[in-house]
C-alpha positions in Angstrom: -9.3 -4.4 12.3 -9.7 -0.8 10.8 -11.8 1.8 13.0 -12.1 4.5 10.5 -13.9 7.7 11.8 -14.3 10.5 9.9 -14.9 14.7 10.5 -16.6 16.4 7.7 -15.7 17.8 4.4 -14.6 21.5 4.0 -14.6 23.6 1.1 -12.1 25.9 -0.4 -12.7 29.6 -0.3 -9.9 30.9 -2.0 -6.9 29.7 -3.8 -4.6 31.2 -0.7 -6.2 28.5 1.4 -5.9 25.6 -0.7 -1.9 26.4 -0.8 -1.9 26.7 2.9 -3.8 23.2 3.1 -1.6 21.5 0.4 1.4 23.4 2.9 0.1 21.7 6.0 -0.5 18.3 4.2 3.4 18.4 3.4 4.5 19.8 6.6 5.3 23.3 5.1 3.0 25.3 6.7 3.9 27.9 9.6 1.9 25.6 12.0 2.8 22.3 10.9 6.4 22.5 10.0 8.9 19.8 9.5 10.1 17.4 12.7 11.9 13.9 13.4 8.8 12.1 12.7 8.0 13.5 9.5 9.8 10.9 7.5 6.8 8.6 9.0 4.1 10.6 7.2 3.0 8.6 4.1 1.4 10.3 1.0 -0.3 8.9 -2.4 -2.3 10.0 -5.5 -3.8 7.5 -7.6 -0.5 6.6 -9.3 2.3 6.3 -6.8 3.2 7.3 -2.7 6.0 7.3 -0.4 6.8 8.5 2.8 7.4 12.3 3.2 11.3 12.0 3.2 11.8 14.9 1.0 8.1 16.5 1.5 9.0 20.1 -0.2 10.4 18.7 -3.0 7.6 16.0 -3.3 4.6 18.9 -2.4 6.5 21.0 -5.4 6.4 18.1 -8.2 2.8 17.1 -7.2 1.3 20.5 -7.8 3.2 20.6 -11.0 1.8 16.7 -11.9 -1.8 17.8 -10.9 -1.7 21.5 -11.9 -4.6 21.3 -14.2 -7.2 19.9 -11.6 -6.3 22.2 -8.6 -8.8 24.6 -9.0 -9.8 25.6 -5.5 -13.5 26.2 -6.3 -13.5 22.8 -7.5 -11.8 21.3 -4.2 -12.4 20.2 -1.1 -10.5 18.5 1.9 -11.5 15.9 4.6 -10.2 14.6 7.3 -10.3 10.6 9.4 -9.0 9.0 11.9 -7.8 5.9 11.3 -7.0 3.1 14.4 -6.2 -0.6 13.4 -4.8 -3.9 14.6 -3.4 -5.5 11.6 -1.2 -8.6 10.8 1.5 -8.2 9.0 4.0 -11.3 8.0 2.5 -12.8 11.1 3.1 -10.2 13.4 0.3 -7.9 14.7 0.1 -4.3 15.1 -1.9 -1.8 16.4 -1.9 2.1 16.8 -3.6 2.3 19.5 -3.6 -0.9 21.6 -1.1 -2.4 23.8 -1.4 -6.1 25.0 1.1 -7.8 27.4 -0.8 -11.3 27.3 -2.3 -10.5 30.8 -4.0 -6.4 30.1 -5.2 -4.4 27.5 -4.0 -1.1 27.4 -5.6 1.0 24.7 -4.1 4.8 24.0 -7.2 6.3 22.4 -8.0 9.9 22.9 -11.7 10.4 24.8 -12.8 12.0 21.6 -11.9 9.6 18.9 -12.8 6.6 21.4 -16.5 8.5 21.1 -16.2 8.4 17.4 -15.7 4.6 17.8 -18.3 3.9 20.1 -20.9 5.9 18.2 -19.8 4.7 14.7 -19.1 1.2 15.0 -21.3 0.1 18.3 -24.2 1.8 18.3 -23.1 4.4 21.1 -22.7 1.9 23.4 -19.1 1.9 25.4 -19.5 -1.6 27.0 -19.9 -3.3 23.4 -17.1 -1.6 22.6 -15.0 -2.9 24.9 -16.5 -6.3 24.9 -15.5 -6.5 21.2 -12.2 -5.2 21.7 -11.5 -7.9 24.1 -12.7 -10.6 22.4 -11.0 -9.8 19.2 -7.9 -9.6 20.9 -7.9 -12.7 22.8 -8.8 -14.4 19.4 -6.5 -12.5 17.5 -3.4 -13.3 20.1 -4.3 -16.6 20.8 -5.3 -16.1 24.3 -1.9 -13.8 24.9 0.3 -16.2 23.2 1.4 -13.7 20.2 2.1 -9.8 20.9 0.7 -7.3 19.9 3.7 -4.4 18.6 3.1 -1.0 19.2 2.9 0.4 15.1 4.6 3.8 16.1 7.8 2.2 17.1 8.4 0.2 14.1 11.4 0.8 12.3 11.1 -1.4 9.5 9.8 0.9 6.6 8.9 -1.9 4.1 6.2 -3.0 7.0 4.8 0.5 8.1 4.5 1.0 3.6 2.4 -2.0 3.7 0.4 -0.8 6.9 0.1 2.7 5.7 -1.5 1.5 2.1 -3.4 -1.0 3.9 -5.1 1.7 6.0 -5.7 4.2 3.0 -7.2 1.2 0.8 -9.7 0.5 3.4 -10.6 4.5 4.1 -11.0 5.1 0.1 -12.9 2.0 -0.2 -15.7 2.5 2.6 -15.7 6.6 1.8 -14.7 6.7 -2.1 -13.9 10.0 -3.3 -12.4 11.2 -6.1 -8.8 11.9 -4.8 -6.2 14.0 -5.9 -3.8 13.3 -3.1 -3.9 12.3 0.7 -1.6 11.9 3.4 -1.0 10.3 6.9 0.1 12.6 9.4 2.3 10.9 12.4 4.4 14.2 13.3 2.1 16.8 15.1 2.5 16.2 18.8 1.1 19.8 19.4 -3.1 20.2 18.5 -3.7 17.1 16.2 -1.4 14.8 17.1 -2.8 11.4 16.6 -2.4 9.7 13.7 -5.3 11.0 11.1 -5.3 11.3 7.2 -6.5 14.3 5.1 -7.4 13.8 1.7 -7.5 16.8 -1.2 -10.5 15.4 -3.0 -12.9 16.6 -6.1 -16.0 18.7 -4.1 -19.6 16.8 -5.4 
């Protein structure tokens, strides 16, 4: 299960605007700096990807690689929130559900929950809860299987697999001509919940 809720596309009005956005994507801006969680941010373009263990150097190389496409007046950015329950190697992981076999605990900001309700369940919050309850009961075999909190996952290969699944789902459901995209986990202030930024060609 992957819920993708999107915020509107924004075009750049200057070169500085675009460059500031790129810095922001790689935790290099004044308002978004590197912290101990930045290494869990994941980026990819159409050819490669990886975690932001060296975000400054990665950004430098990507700007060099995509230099001919970085015309601010032909580009835009968009923002998406992704909430998921995924099975990897027999284990369930979620970034918004914890389940101990007796009680479902949902960690979901009110605004994002409303996005999901509106976009996927016809604006009916009870329909969302019914669907979620049935899905979790089925996937956990009535509580016999656990759902692990993805934010606590230390296995980087499993994390990489989940990031790829999420980005592929976003790009398949909302196709754009992508230059680079990044998943952010490291913003505790402001936009602190998992979200994806894409630098794309403007239509």
